[in-house]
N, C-alpha and C positions, 0 to 999 in steps of 0.2 A: 404444491407450494408450502403447504404448513407445515410439513416437515423439515424444510429450507427456513422456516421462519423458526420453527421449536429448535433446530440446531445451530442457528445462529444465537440465540437467545442463551444457551448454553456454553457459547464459544469461550475460551481462555485464552490469555496472551500465548504469544509465538515462541514455542521453545523446540522450535524444529532441530534440535539437536541431531547428529547421525554418528555415530561410534567410529564408522571409519569413513574415509573420505574417496569416495568412487572416482577411477577416472583422476585422480590425483587433484579432485576437488571439484573438478568441473560438474561432474553431476551433481553431487553435493549439492554446490551452488544453486544449479538449477533445481533442485527439489527445494532447497530452503523455503522459499516464498509461497510455496503452494501447500507447505506443512504447518503453516502457522495461519491459522484464519482470520489474524489483525491483519499479517501482510498482505494475504491475497486481498480482503476485501480492500483495504486501503488503495492498494495498486489499480484496481477495476476502478474503484469511484474516482480515482484522479483522470483514468480516461472518459468515463461517463462525464464527469464535471466537465471537462474540457471541450466534449463535444457539446455540452448543452450551451456553454459559452459562446462555441464559435471560434472562429478564426480573430486574431491569431492563436488564442490561448487553447485550441483542439491540437496544437501541435507545440505549442510551448510548455504546456504542462507536462506531457508525457516525456517530453525532453528534458525538464527542468530537474524533473524527479529524481532520474537515474544518474543524472548529472552529480547531484549533489547528493546522493546516495553513494555514489563512490567516495567522495569526500568524507563522509560518516564513516564509511565502511574502513577507509585508511584510519581514521581517528580510532577506531574499535580496535583493528588489529593493532595499531602502535599502545594500544591499551591507556589511551585520553580518555578520562574518564569524563563524560557527560551526565549532568545530573538529571534523575526522573524520565530517563529513556522510554522505560515501559509505560509509564503513565502518559508520557508523550505522544507514543504511538498509539495508546487505546483512543486518545484524544483526537487523533487525526483520524481515525475510524470513526467517531463520533461526529467530528465536526466537517468531515469530507460527506459523510451520511445528511447530515443537517442541510449543508447548501444543496446536494440533490434534492432533499425534500422540499426545501424553501424554494428551488430554482432561483437562487441569490445570485445576480448578475454581479458578481464582484468586480473591481475594476482592477485591470490589469496588472499593476504595480500589486496588489494586495493578494491576488490570486496567486501568482508568482512567487511572492515571498513564502505564504503559507505553504505552497507545496514545497517550496525549496527548504522549509525548516523541517518538514514533514519527511522529505529526502533522507536528510542527515540522519535524524533520529533511526529512520528504518535503516539506514545503512551501518549506523553503528551497532544496531543490533546484532546485523548481519556479519559485521568483522569481530564483533566479540564472542560470536557463536563459530568462527572459524575453526573447524577441526585441526586438532595440532597434527596429522598425517595430510594435511590439505595444501597445495600449493596458493597461496593469497592469490595470485594472479589468476590461475584457473577458476576456482572458487569464486571470485567477485566476475569475472567473464561469466561462469553461470546464472548467478544471481542477478546481475543485469539484462542478461538474455531473457531470461524468465520474468521479468519485472516489465520489459517491453512488450513482451507476449499478451501480459496481463492489461496493460496500457492500451494495446490494441482491442481485447476482447471488452475492456471497457468503453474505447472509442465507438464500436461496433452497437454495442447498446445504447447508446448515447443517440447514435443515429435514429434512433426510434424517435426523438425529441421530435421529430419533423412529421410523423405520422399521427392520424387522429387520436390513436388511443396511445399514444408515446408519451404523452407529459405525465399522464394517472399512471402509466408503467414504471416511469422512471422514479414520478414520486414516492410509489410505493417500494422502489429497489431501494432507495434513499433512507425509507423510514426504516428498512430492516438492517441496513447498513449501521444505522444510527442507533436503532435498540441495539445489534450486536457490540457496537463500541460501549455503549453505556453497560451492557453488561461483562466485558472486558474489564472496564473500569472499577467498576463495582468489586470483581473477582479480584481485583489488585489492594483493594482496602482492609 
């Protein structure tokens, strides 16, 4: 656990570039969210937070994020500039971690709006980092698939909420995620 915390504190922004687009971009798209710790943590955190909030957000957040991520991805592929994307991504990690740490019971509309904004920002980063040799559709399908799987991992972790030690474990996870987000944010300064 200590090693994990130390690694998270040393996290940097996602720049999961691939020189070649494996399998037309699909494999590269699958790997992209896994190679950037900020993307990985935010996507797992969406699942954890949704699970702790319960129905309907246990499924609504992990559905909203990739849907809006596709919108952001299209904007990134089309070279539509969004201001401060990397800062927004770092803030998504920090804020999602804090929401889990605080066991914040956000209203449905606010939780959905935050996750939608975060999805657009993460998708934009994925889209702008599309390798030149990749098929945009294959690459997008890959990063959406991985995002869904990371959300499911987060939901599985979030289900610990109903166990005796679960709330403390999840708050600890939230704290580690928030610290990583702060570290990423400081690294951008």
